[in-house]
C-alpha positions as CSV (number, residue, x, y, z in Angstrom):
1,M,-48.8,65.9,34.7
2,N,-47.3,63.2,32.4
3,T,-43.8,64.1,33.5
4,V,-44.7,63.6,37.2
5,T,-46.5,60.2,36.5
6,K,-43.5,59.1,34.4
7,Q,-41.0,60.1,37.2
8,K,-43.0,58.1,39.8
9,Q,-43.0,55.0,37.4
10,N,-39.3,55.3,36.9
11,Y,-38.6,55.3,40.6
12,L,-41.0,52.5,41.5
13,L,-38.6,49.7,40.8
14,P,-35.6,51.4,42.6
15,I,-37.8,52.0,45.6
16,I,-38.6,48.4,45.8
17,M,-35.0,47.6,45.4
18,M,-34.1,49.9,48.3
19,I,-36.7,48.3,50.5
20,F,-35.4,44.9,49.7
21,L,-31.9,46.1,50.5
22,F,-33.4,47.4,53.9
23,G,-34.4,43.9,54.5
24,M,-31.0,42.5,53.4
25,I,-29.2,44.4,56.1
26,S,-31.1,42.5,58.6
27,F,-31.0,39.2,56.6
28,V,-27.3,39.1,56.3
29,T,-26.6,40.4,59.9
30,N,-29.0,38.0,61.5
31,L,-27.7,35.1,59.5
32,A,-24.5,35.4,61.5
33,S,-26.0,34.3,64.8
34,P,-27.3,30.9,63.6
35,M,-24.2,30.4,61.5
36,G,-22.2,30.7,64.7
37,D,-23.9,27.6,65.9
38,I,-23.0,25.8,62.8
39,L,-19.4,26.9,62.9
40,K,-19.2,25.7,66.5
41,F,-20.1,22.1,65.6
42,Q,-18.6,21.8,62.2
43,F,-15.3,23.0,63.4
44,N,-15.4,21.8,66.9
45,V,-14.8,25.3,68.5
46,P,-16.0,26.9,71.8
47,N,-19.0,29.2,71.8
48,W,-16.9,32.4,71.8
49,M,-15.2,31.3,68.6
50,G,-18.5,30.4,67.0
51,T,-19.7,34.0,67.7
52,L,-16.6,35.4,65.7
53,G,-18.7,35.6,62.6
54,V,-21.0,38.1,64.4
55,F,-18.0,39.9,65.9
56,A,-16.5,40.3,62.3
57,N,-19.7,41.5,60.9
58,F,-20.2,44.2,63.4
59,I,-16.5,45.1,63.9
60,A,-16.5,46.3,60.4
61,Y,-18.7,49.2,61.5
62,A,-16.0,50.4,63.7
63,V,-13.7,50.4,60.7
64,M,-16.1,51.8,58.0
65,G,-18.8,53.7,60.0
66,Y,-17.1,57.3,59.8
67,P,-15.6,56.8,56.3
68,A,-19.1,55.7,55.0
69,G,-20.6,59.1,55.7
70,N,-17.8,60.9,53.9
71,L,-18.1,58.4,50.9
72,L,-21.8,59.3,50.7
73,Q,-21.0,63.0,50.8
74,K,-18.3,62.8,48.2
75,L,-19.9,60.2,45.7
76,G,-23.6,60.6,46.2
77,Y,-26.4,58.2,46.7
78,K,-26.3,56.1,43.5
79,K,-22.5,55.4,43.5
80,T,-22.3,54.7,47.2
81,A,-25.4,52.3,46.9
82,L,-23.7,50.5,44.0
83,I,-20.4,50.2,45.9
84,A,-22.4,48.8,49.0
85,I,-24.3,46.3,46.9
86,A,-21.1,45.1,45.1
87,V,-19.2,44.7,48.4
88,G,-22.3,42.8,49.9
89,F,-22.2,40.4,46.9
90,I,-18.5,39.8,47.5
91,G,-18.9,39.3,51.2
92,V,-21.8,36.7,50.9
93,G,-19.8,35.1,48.0
94,I,-16.8,34.6,50.1
95,Q,-19.0,33.1,52.9
96,T,-20.5,30.8,50.3
97,L,-17.1,29.7,49.2
98,S,-16.1,28.9,52.8
99,G,-18.9,26.2,52.6
100,Y,-17.1,24.5,49.6
101,A,-13.6,25.0,51.0
102,G,-14.8,23.9,54.6
103,S,-12.8,26.9,56.0
104,F,-13.5,28.7,59.2
105,G,-11.1,31.4,58.3
106,I,-12.6,32.0,54.9
107,Y,-16.0,32.3,56.5
108,L,-14.8,35.0,58.9
109,L,-13.3,36.9,56.1
110,G,-16.6,36.9,54.3
111,A,-18.5,38.0,57.4
112,F,-16.0,40.9,57.8
113,V,-16.5,42.1,54.1
114,A,-20.3,41.7,54.5
115,G,-20.0,43.9,57.5
116,F,-18.6,46.6,55.3
117,S,-21.4,46.3,53.0
118,M,-24.1,46.5,55.8
119,C,-22.6,49.5,57.2
120,L,-22.6,51.3,53.7
121,L,-26.2,50.2,53.2
122,N,-27.1,51.6,56.6
123,V,-25.7,54.9,55.7
124,V,-27.2,55.2,52.2
125,V,-30.6,53.4,52.3
126,N,-32.4,55.6,54.7
127,P,-31.7,59.0,53.0
128,M,-32.0,57.4,49.6
129,L,-35.5,56.1,50.2
130,N,-36.4,59.5,51.6
131,R,-35.1,61.2,48.4
132,L,-36.8,58.6,46.1
133,G,-40.1,59.3,47.8
134,G,-39.5,63.1,47.4
135,G,-39.0,63.8,51.0
136,G,-41.7,64.9,53.5
137,N,-44.4,62.5,54.6
138,K,-44.0,60.2,51.5
139,G,-40.2,59.8,52.2
140,N,-40.8,59.0,55.8
141,Q,-43.5,56.5,54.9
142,L,-41.0,54.7,52.7
143,I,-38.5,54.5,55.4
144,Q,-41.1,53.1,57.8
145,V,-41.9,50.5,55.2
146,G,-38.2,49.7,54.8
147,G,-37.9,49.4,58.6
148,S,-40.8,47.0,58.7
149,F,-39.4,44.8,56.0
150,N,-36.1,44.9,57.8
151,S,-37.8,43.3,60.9
152,L,-39.5,40.8,58.8
153,A,-36.4,39.7,57.1
154,G,-34.6,39.3,60.4
155,T,-37.5,37.0,61.5
156,A,-37.5,35.0,58.4
157,V,-33.8,34.2,58.3
158,I,-33.9,32.7,61.7
159,I,-36.8,30.6,60.9
160,L,-35.4,29.4,57.7
161,T,-32.0,28.5,59.0
162,G,-33.7,26.2,61.5
163,I,-35.6,24.6,58.6
164,L,-32.5,24.0,56.6
165,I,-30.7,22.0,59.3
166,P,-32.4,18.5,58.9
167,N,-29.9,16.4,60.8
168,G,-29.5,18.3,64.0
169,I,-27.3,21.3,64.8
170,Q,-24.4,19.0,65.9
171,N,-24.3,17.5,62.3
172,S,-24.9,20.8,60.5
173,Q,-22.6,22.2,57.7
174,I,-22.2,25.6,56.2
175,S,-23.4,24.1,53.0
176,D,-26.8,23.5,54.7
177,V,-27.7,27.2,54.4
178,F,-26.5,27.6,50.8
179,P,-30.1,28.3,49.6
180,L,-30.1,31.5,51.9
181,M,-26.8,32.6,50.5
182,Y,-27.7,32.1,46.9
183,A,-31.0,34.1,47.5
184,A,-28.9,37.0,48.9
185,L,-26.5,36.9,46.0
186,A,-29.3,37.0,43.5
187,I,-31.0,39.9,45.3
188,F,-27.7,41.9,45.5
189,A,-27.0,41.2,41.7
190,F,-30.5,42.2,40.6
191,A,-30.4,45.3,42.8
192,F,-27.1,46.4,41.3
193,I,-28.5,46.1,37.8
194,V,-31.5,48.0,38.5
195,I,-29.9,50.8,40.5
196,S,-27.1,51.2,37.8
197,L,-29.8,51.6,35.0
198,T,-31.8,54.2,37.1
199,S,-31.3,57.8,37.4
200,I,-31.3,58.7,41.1
201,P,-32.0,62.2,42.3
202,E,-28.9,63.5,44.1
203,K,-28.5,66.2,46.8
204,R,-27.1,69.3,45.3
205,A,-23.4,69.5,46.1
206,T,-22.4,72.4,48.4
207,L,-19.1,73.9,49.5
208,K,-19.0,75.1,53.1
209,T,-16.9,78.4,53.7
210,T,-16.3,77.2,57.2
211,V,-12.9,75.4,57.4
212,R,-13.3,73.8,60.7
213,Y,-15.5,73.9,64.0
214,E,-14.1,74.9,67.3
215,H,-15.5,71.8,69.0
216,S,-16.8,68.3,68.1
217,P,-19.7,66.2,69.2
218,L,-17.3,64.6,71.7
219,A,-17.4,68.0,73.6
220,F,-21.0,67.3,74.6
221,R,-21.2,64.9,77.7
222,H,-24.8,63.8,76.8
223,F,-23.7,62.8,73.3
224,V,-20.6,60.8,74.6
225,L,-22.9,58.9,77.1
226,G,-25.3,58.4,74.3
227,A,-22.8,57.0,71.9
228,I,-21.8,54.5,74.6
229,G,-25.5,53.8,74.9
230,I,-25.7,52.8,71.2
231,F,-22.7,50.6,71.7
232,V,-24.6,48.8,74.7
233,Y,-27.9,48.9,73.1
234,V,-26.9,47.0,69.8
235,G,-24.9,44.6,71.9
236,V,-28.0,43.9,74.1
237,E,-30.2,43.7,70.9
238,V,-28.1,41.0,69.4
239,G,-26.9,39.2,72.4
240,V,-30.4,38.3,73.7
241,P,-31.5,36.2,70.8
242,N,-28.0,35.0,70.0
243,I,-27.7,33.1,73.3
244,L,-31.3,32.2,73.5
245,N,-31.1,30.2,70.2
246,K,-27.9,28.4,71.3
247,W,-29.4,27.5,74.7
248,L,-32.8,26.0,73.3
249,Q,-31.0,23.8,70.6
250,N,-28.0,22.6,72.7
251,P,-28.1,18.8,72.2
252,D,-26.4,18.2,75.6
253,L,-29.1,20.0,77.6
254,D,-32.4,19.2,75.9
255,V,-34.1,22.2,77.6
256,L,-37.1,21.7,75.1
257,Q,-37.5,18.2,76.7
258,L,-37.9,16.6,73.2
259,G,-35.8,13.4,74.2
260,G,-34.4,13.3,70.6
261,L,-38.0,13.5,69.1
262,G,-38.7,16.5,67.0
263,S,-36.5,19.2,65.6
264,A,-34.9,21.3,68.4
265,E,-33.4,23.5,65.7
266,A,-36.6,24.5,64.0
267,I,-38.3,25.2,67.3
268,A,-35.4,27.2,68.7
269,G,-35.3,29.2,65.4
270,S,-39.0,29.9,65.7
271,V,-38.8,31.1,69.3
272,T,-35.8,33.2,68.6
273,A,-37.5,34.7,65.4
274,T,-40.4,35.6,67.6
275,Y,-38.0,38.0,69.4
276,W,-37.3,39.8,66.1
277,L,-41.1,39.7,65.2
278,L,-42.0,41.5,68.5
279,M,-39.3,44.1,67.6
280,L,-41.4,44.8,64.5
281,V,-44.7,45.1,66.7
282,G,-42.8,47.4,69.1
283,R,-41.6,49.6,66.3
284,L,-45.1,50.0,65.0
285,L,-46.4,50.8,68.4
286,G,-43.4,53.2,69.0
287,A,-44.4,55.0,65.8
288,A,-47.9,55.3,66.7
289,I,-47.2,56.9,70.2
290,G,-43.9,58.7,69.4
291,S,-45.6,62.1,68.9
292,K,-47.3,61.8,72.3
293,V,-44.5,60.2,74.5
294,S,-41.0,61.7,74.8
295,A,-38.0,59.7,74.0
296,K,-36.8,59.9,77.6
297,A,-40.0,58.4,78.9
298,M,-40.0,55.7,76.2
299,L,-36.5,54.7,76.8
300,S,-37.0,54.7,80.6
301,V,-40.0,52.5,80.4
302,A,-38.4,50.1,77.9
303,S,-35.2,49.8,80.1
304,V,-37.2,49.0,83.3
305,A,-39.3,46.4,81.6
306,G,-36.3,44.9,80.0
307,L,-34.4,44.7,83.4
308,I,-37.5,43.0,85.0
309,L,-37.8,40.5,82.1
310,T,-34.1,39.7,82.2
311,L,-34.1,39.0,85.9
312,A,-37.1,36.8,85.5
313,A,-35.4,34.9,82.8
314,M,-32.3,34.3,84.8
315,F,-34.0,33.3,88.0
316,S,-37.0,31.3,86.8
317,S,-36.9,27.6,86.8
318,P,-36.3,26.1,83.3
319,E,-38.4,23.2,84.4
320,S,-41.4,25.5,84.2
321,M,-42.7,25.2,80.7
322,V,-45.1,27.4,78.6
323,N,-46.7,26.9,75.1
324,L,-45.5,29.2,72.3
325,P,-46.7,29.0,68.7
326,V,-43.7,27.7,66.5
327,F,-42.6,26.1,63.4
328,K,-42.2,22.5,64.5
329,N,-41.3,20.8,61.2
330,D,-42.3,17.3,62.6
331,A,-44.8,14.6,62.1
332,E,-47.4,16.6,63.9
333,G,-47.4,19.3,61.2
334,L,-45.4,22.3,60.1
335,F,-46.9,24.7,62.7
336,G,-48.2,24.3,66.2
337,L,-47.7,24.8,69.9
338,A,-44.5,23.9,71.6
339,K,-43.5,23.8,75.2
340,V,-40.6,25.9,76.0
341,P,-38.9,27.1,79.3
342,I,-40.7,30.0,80.7
343,N,-37.2,31.8,80.7
344,A,-37.4,31.7,76.9
345,A,-40.7,33.4,76.9
346,F,-39.4,36.2,79.0
347,L,-36.4,36.7,76.9
348,V,-38.5,36.7,73.7
349,L,-40.6,39.6,75.4
350,I,-37.4,41.7,75.6
351,G,-37.9,42.3,71.9
352,L,-40.7,44.7,72.6
353,C,-38.4,46.7,74.8
354,T,-35.3,46.9,72.5
355,S,-37.5,47.8,69.5
356,V,-37.9,51.4,70.6
357,M,-34.4,51.9,72.0
358,W,-32.4,53.0,69.0
359,G,-34.6,56.0,68.2
360,G,-34.7,57.1,71.8
361,I,-31.1,57.0,72.3
362,F,-30.4,58.8,69.2
363,N,-32.9,61.5,69.7
364,L,-31.6,62.2,73.2
365,A,-27.9,62.0,72.2
366,V,-28.1,64.5,69.3
367,E,-30.6,67.0,71.0
368,G,-29.1,70.4,71.0
369,L,-26.0,69.5,68.8
370,G,-27.0,71.7,65.9
371,K,-24.2,71.9,63.4
372,Y,-22.4,68.9,65.0
373,T,-25.3,66.5,64.3
374,E,-23.9,65.2,61.0
375,K,-20.4,64.2,62.6
376,A,-22.3,62.8,65.5
377,S,-24.2,60.4,63.2
378,G,-20.9,59.1,61.8
379,I,-19.7,58.4,65.3
380,F,-22.8,56.5,66.1
381,M,-22.4,54.3,63.2
382,V,-18.9,53.4,64.3
383,L,-20.2,52.3,67.8
384,V,-22.7,49.8,66.3
385,C,-19.7,47.4,66.7
386,G,-21.1,46.8,70.2
387,G,-23.4,44.1,68.4
388,G,-20.3,42.0,67.9
389,I,-18.3,42.7,71.2
390,L,-21.1,42.2,73.9
391,P,-22.3,38.8,72.4
392,L,-18.8,37.6,72.2
393,L,-18.4,38.5,76.0
394,Q,-21.7,36.6,76.6
395,N,-20.4,33.6,74.8
396,G,-17.1,33.7,76.6
397,I,-19.1,33.7,80.0
398,V,-21.0,30.5,78.7
399,D,-17.6,28.9,78.0
400,M,-16.3,29.8,81.5
401,T,-19.3,27.8,83.1
402,G,-18.4,24.7,80.9
403,G,-20.5,25.5,78.1
404,L,-23.7,24.6,79.9
405,N,-25.0,27.7,81.9
406,Y,-26.3,30.1,79.3
407,L,-28.6,32.1,81.4
408,V,-25.7,33.4,83.7
409,S,-24.5,35.2,80.6
410,Y,-27.5,37.5,80.7
411,W,-25.9,39.5,83.5
412,V,-24.1,41.4,80.6
413,V,-27.6,42.3,79.2
414,F,-28.8,43.3,82.7
415,I,-25.8,45.7,83.2
416,G,-26.3,47.1,79.7
417,L,-30.1,47.7,80.4
418,A,-29.2,49.4,83.7
419,Y,-26.8,51.7,81.9
420,L,-29.5,52.6,79.4
421,L,-31.9,53.4,82.3
422,Y,-29.2,55.6,83.8
423,Y,-28.8,57.4,80.4
424,A,-32.5,58.0,80.1
425,L,-32.9,59.5,83.6
426,I,-29.6,61.3,84.1
427,G,-27.0,61.0,81.3
428,A,-29.2,62.5,78.5
429,K,-29.2,65.9,80.1
430,N,-27.3,68.4,78.0
431,V,-24.8,70.2,80.5
432,N,-22.8,71.8,77.7
433,T,-25.3,74.5,76.6
434,N,-22.6,77.0,76.7
435,I,-21.1,75.7,73.4
436,S,-22.5,77.4,70.2
437,V,-24.1,75.0,67.9
438,T,-25.4,77.5,65.3
439,D,-23.7,77.9,62.0
440,D,-23.6,81.4,60.8
441,E,-21.6,80.5,57.8
442,E,-23.5,80.2,54.6
443,E,-23.4,77.2,52.3
444,I,-22.9,78.0,48.7
445,P,-23.4,75.7,45.6
446,V,-20.1,74.3,44.4
447,E,-20.9,75.5,40.9
448,L,-21.2,79.0,42.1
449,A,-18.0,78.7,44.1
450,T,-16.1,77.4,41.0
451,G,-17.7,79.8,38.6
452,S,-19.2,77.0,36.6
453,L,-22.8,78.5,36.7
454,P,-23.9,80.8,33.9
455,K,-23.2,84.4,34.6
456,E,-26.9,85.3,34.7
457,E,-27.4,82.7,37.6
458,Q,-24.4,83.9,39.4
459,M,-25.8,87.5,39.4
460,Q,-29.2,86.4,41.0
């Protein structure tokens, strides 16, 4: 009894650190979007170049996604987590140095390195939390807590960035957000120390007698279309708030009709953060009804709703204003109601739709893959890079309109959501059921295969 209690106490701190790191994934990733606005004005570059930080962060997934899974399998949870944390510290450190050096290129390098860390953390944090919780319901509960903290961190970083820009976005500098970078560095450093001093339960190493499989996940049409769906989904998820934030705080448009009075950056940050907050709400609702509603139905409804909201945002008049609760940071007080274009309200509501899409796409794509599921997960991680490519395309479209028509770029989002609807209704059907997915080969412990187990255990 005492041993069990002691073990739970020993794992409490690393569990907390893993949950914080779950949040850091969203914190560091979402920092790239408002940083793009700062880069645009500090270095006087077009929108698409300002988005290169987001691109660098996500393109790292294309490079590291598949190797990350192999690294976890080879080194185990603890060593992979330590590597991910160290790389994250270096990446954020380089971004911080770019503020001192005033260098656009150094910042992009830091964003790319940070992307490696986020990819590694994504691969290790979910299974590690599950293992620290002892698997089963407790492990799943910890993952859900981590996912909720992930959404909260994504919400907070957008709001905090708006608060830390006191002189208007056109006068902003990388150094304005140093407090956020210092906080990230501190969390990474503390997490590294805690994890390095903690004994983490590892999965027992196994050696497969199978040399290679006859097919790969790419032999399944529904998986290939689902992998494209993940690419599209992450691009949509990131692109919606990325363009929204830029549009609301553009000093040349004054869409918030402040006339130079009040902080457009703080209001824009709050409105954009509401998108991520609604993703948290959507995830909680999705988890509540997930056992009763199929992934196909959930993805279909979310896609249709997203399409309607996107069209409404593109074709409604920005002159029509509605009140949204925001962080105002002005003479009237810290919080209050602010008038925003109704288009912004429609775009914010898309967060409810995107919140449930990842799980739906993943479940449909790996359905029926059997022994090919593990490799399929690695391919999925590679295609997260869509989060950097589609927003870059959106910002390029804005530049083509003279840098003023932001709403037209949402045709990219509309097409993406239309594809996800097609996938849910048609593309997710497994038409390759003739391929065997069962593995008759037995996995044996490495110790047994190498003869390192005691003789009496080998004979059992």
